[in-house]
C-alpha positions as CSV (number, residue, x, y, z in Angstrom):
1,M,46.4,5.0,-11.8
2,Q,42.7,5.3,-12.2
3,Q,41.2,8.8,-11.9
4,P,38.6,9.3,-9.2
5,L,35.0,9.4,-10.5
6,P,33.3,12.8,-10.4
7,P,30.5,13.0,-7.9
8,L,27.0,12.2,-9.1
9,R,24.7,15.2,-9.3
10,P,21.0,14.8,-9.1
11,V,19.1,15.5,-12.3
12,L,15.6,15.1,-10.9
13,Q,13.7,18.3,-10.3
14,F,10.3,19.0,-8.8
15,A,8.3,22.2,-8.5
16,P,9.3,24.1,-5.4
17,A,5.7,24.3,-4.2
18,L,5.5,20.5,-4.2
19,L,8.7,20.1,-2.3
20,L,7.6,22.6,0.3
21,R,4.3,20.8,0.8
22,A,6.1,17.4,1.1
23,Q,8.9,18.6,3.5
24,P,7.1,17.6,6.8
25,V,6.3,14.0,5.5
26,R,7.5,11.3,7.8
27,V,5.1,8.5,6.7
28,A,3.8,7.6,3.3
29,F,0.6,5.5,2.8
30,F,0.3,3.4,-0.3
31,D,-2.6,1.6,-1.8
32,V,-1.7,-1.6,-3.7
33,D,-3.9,-2.4,-6.7
34,G,-3.3,0.4,-9.3
35,V,-0.5,2.0,-7.3
36,L,2.1,-0.7,-6.3
37,T,0.7,-2.9,-9.2
38,D,-0.8,-2.1,-12.6
39,G,-4.3,-2.7,-11.1
40,G,-4.9,-5.9,-13.0
41,L,-5.9,-9.0,-11.1
42,Y,-4.3,-12.3,-12.2
43,F,-5.7,-15.6,-11.0
44,S,-3.9,-19.0,-11.2
45,E,-5.9,-22.1,-12.0
46,A,-6.0,-22.8,-8.3
47,G,-7.6,-19.4,-7.7
48,E,-4.5,-17.8,-6.2
49,T,-4.2,-14.1,-6.9
50,L,-0.9,-13.2,-8.7
51,K,0.5,-9.7,-8.7
52,R,3.3,-8.0,-10.6
53,F,5.5,-5.5,-8.7
54,N,8.0,-3.1,-10.1
55,T,11.6,-3.2,-8.8
56,L,12.0,0.6,-9.1
57,D,9.1,1.0,-6.8
58,G,10.5,-1.5,-4.3
59,H,13.9,0.3,-4.2
60,G,12.1,3.6,-3.7
61,L,10.4,2.1,-0.6
62,K,13.8,1.0,0.7
63,L,15.2,4.4,0.1
64,L,12.4,6.0,2.1
65,Q,13.2,3.9,5.0
66,Q,16.9,4.8,4.8
67,A,15.8,8.5,4.9
68,G,13.7,8.0,8.0
69,I,10.3,8.1,6.1
70,T,8.1,5.2,7.0
71,P,6.3,3.4,4.1
72,A,2.9,2.0,5.1
73,V,0.5,0.0,3.0
74,I,-3.3,0.0,3.4
75,T,-5.2,-2.2,1.0
76,G,-8.6,-3.6,0.5
77,R,-7.2,-7.0,-0.6
78,D,-4.9,-9.5,0.9
79,S,-2.7,-12.1,-0.8
80,P,0.4,-14.2,0.0
81,A,2.2,-12.6,-2.9
82,L,1.7,-9.1,-1.4
83,R,2.7,-10.2,2.0
84,L,5.9,-11.8,0.7
85,R,6.8,-8.7,-1.3
86,L,6.3,-6.3,1.6
87,A,8.3,-8.5,3.9
88,A,11.1,-8.6,1.4
89,L,11.1,-4.8,1.3
90,G,11.0,-4.5,5.1
91,V,7.6,-2.8,5.1
92,V,6.2,-3.6,8.6
93,H,3.3,-1.2,8.7
94,A,0.5,-2.7,6.6
95,R,-3.2,-3.3,6.9
96,F,-4.8,-5.9,4.6
97,G,-8.4,-6.5,3.6
98,T,-9.7,-3.1,4.8
99,E,-12.1,-1.0,2.8
100,D,-12.4,1.8,5.4
101,K,-8.8,3.0,5.1
102,R,-9.0,6.1,7.3
103,P,-9.2,4.3,10.6
104,A,-6.3,2.0,9.5
105,A,-4.2,5.1,8.6
106,E,-5.1,6.7,11.9
107,A,-4.0,3.6,13.8
108,I,-0.6,3.6,12.0
109,L,-0.2,7.3,12.7
110,A,-0.8,6.7,16.4
111,E,1.7,3.8,16.4
112,L,4.3,6.1,14.9
113,G,3.4,9.1,17.1
114,L,2.7,11.2,13.9
115,A,-0.1,13.4,12.7
116,W,-1.9,13.8,9.3
117,G,0.3,16.9,8.7
118,Q,3.3,14.5,8.5
119,A,1.7,12.0,6.1
120,A,1.7,11.5,2.3
121,A,-0.8,9.2,0.6
122,M,-1.0,7.6,-2.8
123,G,-4.1,6.1,-4.2
124,D,-6.1,5.5,-7.3
125,D,-9.7,5.0,-6.5
126,W,-12.5,6.2,-4.1
127,P,-11.5,4.0,-1.1
128,D,-8.3,6.0,-1.0
129,L,-9.9,9.4,-0.9
130,A,-10.5,9.6,2.9
131,V,-6.7,9.1,3.5
132,M,-5.6,11.3,0.6
133,R,-7.8,14.2,1.6
134,R,-6.4,14.2,5.2
135,A,-2.7,13.8,4.3
136,A,-0.4,16.8,3.9
137,F,0.6,15.5,0.5
138,A,-1.6,13.5,-1.8
139,C,-0.4,11.7,-5.0
140,A,-2.1,9.6,-7.7
141,P,-0.9,7.7,-10.7
142,P,-2.2,9.0,-14.1
143,Q,-4.6,6.2,-14.6
144,A,-6.3,6.9,-11.2
145,Q,-10.1,7.7,-11.2
146,A,-10.9,11.3,-12.0
147,E,-12.0,12.3,-8.5
148,V,-8.8,10.9,-7.1
149,R,-6.6,12.8,-9.6
150,A,-8.6,15.9,-8.7
151,V,-7.6,15.8,-5.0
152,A,-4.0,14.9,-5.7
153,H,-1.3,17.5,-5.2
154,H,0.8,15.6,-7.7
155,V,-0.1,13.2,-10.5
156,T,2.9,11.1,-11.5
157,A,4.1,10.7,-15.0
158,A,4.7,7.0,-14.4
159,A,1.7,4.6,-14.2
160,G,0.8,2.5,-11.2
161,G,2.9,-0.6,-11.1
162,A,5.4,1.0,-13.5
163,G,7.3,3.5,-11.4
164,A,4.6,5.7,-9.9
165,V,5.6,4.8,-6.4
166,R,9.2,5.4,-7.1
167,E,8.3,8.9,-8.5
168,L,6.6,9.8,-5.2
169,C,9.5,8.3,-3.2
170,D,12.0,10.4,-5.1
171,L,9.9,13.5,-4.6
172,L,9.7,12.8,-0.8
173,L,13.5,12.2,-0.7
174,V,14.3,15.4,-2.5
175,A,11.9,17.3,-0.2
176,S,13.6,15.7,2.9
177,G,17.0,16.8,1.7
178,R,18.2,13.2,1.6
179,Y,18.1,12.4,-2.1
180,A,21.5,13.8,-3.1
181,G,23.3,12.0,-0.3
182,L,21.6,8.6,-1.0
183,L,22.4,9.0,-4.7
184,A,26.1,9.8,-4.0
185,A,26.3,6.7,-1.7
186,H,25.0,4.5,-4.5
187,G,27.4,6.0,-7.1
188,A,30.6,5.7,-5.0
């Protein structure tokens, strides 16, 4: 007879001050280029924009949804590849082709019945600053522009397009108290 597996215990740890700041978060705004991707723009011979997405980031966005935290995307660009990826992840709150991201974020907050004090934001360049500065929790990948890193409450160890989004998702899950339960469900 096979012995039962011991329960999985989380090994991830974040500073208590970060977790306290992130506790009220119920929506997380993400930029795309440089956050969900590596920031490079790839063009096919036909002029189609190609993007590379990280599967760890994608699973993190799904976990947020399972924990009751809404992922939302606000991006200055638009592409069929991005729309397909977001649809596959079940991300329904997205604004494409918008350079003025604050009104887009405010519209999503209104749709969800939430306030800035319940929002997290992750960006890497100046167009993201208006959202990041208003959000209760701001995050940036390490390759973000200097002014953006300066307003971030947390700069991830992982780069944009290489697990930075997953790092923020994990932090928000730990802060919400849902991380251990979700981990245990995956290791059963």
